C-alpha positions, 0 to 999 in steps of 0.5 A: 353841560352834562346828560340828562338822566332819563328820568331829568328829561322825561321831567324836563318835558312832562305833559302839564296836567290839567289845573282845577277849575272852578265856575264863578260864583254866580251870586259874588260881589262884585270884586269876587266876581271879577277875581272868579272870572279871571281865575277861571280863564287862567285855569282855562288856558292851563286846560288847554295846555293840559296833556300836551307834549312839548312838541305838540306845546309849539306846534303852530297848528293853525297856518299861516297863523304863527300863534302856537299854546307855550306862546299863548302862554308866554304871552299871558306872563307877560300880560300879567307882568305889564298890567299888575308889576307896571301899570298897577304897582310901578315897578318899572319891570323889563319884559320878560320875552319882549325886545326892541329887536321883538316886540312880539317874542313872546309869542315866538318862543325860540329852540331854548324856551320850554314849558316848564319855564314858561309855565313857571313864569306865568304861575309867578307873575299870577301869585304876584298880580293877586299879592299886589291886587289883593290891599287895594280897591277896585277904584286904586289907580294904578300908574299907568296911563291909557296912551290915546287919552292918557287916561288913568286904568283903575283896578277894575278896569285892569281886572275887566281888561285881563278877563277880556284878554283872557277870552280872546287867547283861549279862544285860540287856544281852543283853535290849536288845541282841536287842531292839535289833537281833536280835545275840545270843550271849555 
C-alpha cells in the first residue's frame, strides 16, 4: 500500500464540519412534521460530531459504556438501513456492520473503521431512506412485522420510531461530546 501524502492524511482525518440544522415547522402537516423532526435529529447527530478528530470520535468517553460517536453514527446507518431498506422496502439487504459474531458490530468500530467511511455510509442510507419513502403514503405498510405480535409497520410508525431512535442516541451523543471537549447544547 502506498504511503499517503500529507494532504491525503489531513483529508482522511479531517474533522467533521457542522451541518446546517433547521428547526422543524411548528404548524406543518403530519408528513412535513414527521420528516422535519427526523431531519432535525439526523442533523443533530452530525452536529455532535462536528469539529472532532478521528481519535475523539473513537473515544469511549463515558465509562463503563463502550459507546463512541463513531459507533453511534455507524449504528444509525445500520438503523436507517434496517428500517428503510429491509422493513419498508423488503430489499433483504445484509447488515452493514453487524455480524453473527458481533450483533452490535455497528457500535464496535474496529481499528480499520474510519469517520469518512461511516459518515458516507450513513449519508447514503439517509438519502436512500428519503428516496424510498417519498412516494409512499404514511399508511403504507412495510414488509416487516413486530416479532412479538406479528403486527405490520406503516411508514408513519417507522418515521416516529426513527425520531425516537435518534432522540435517544442524541442524548448519548450529548454526554459523549461534553466529556470529550466540554461542548454542550442541543
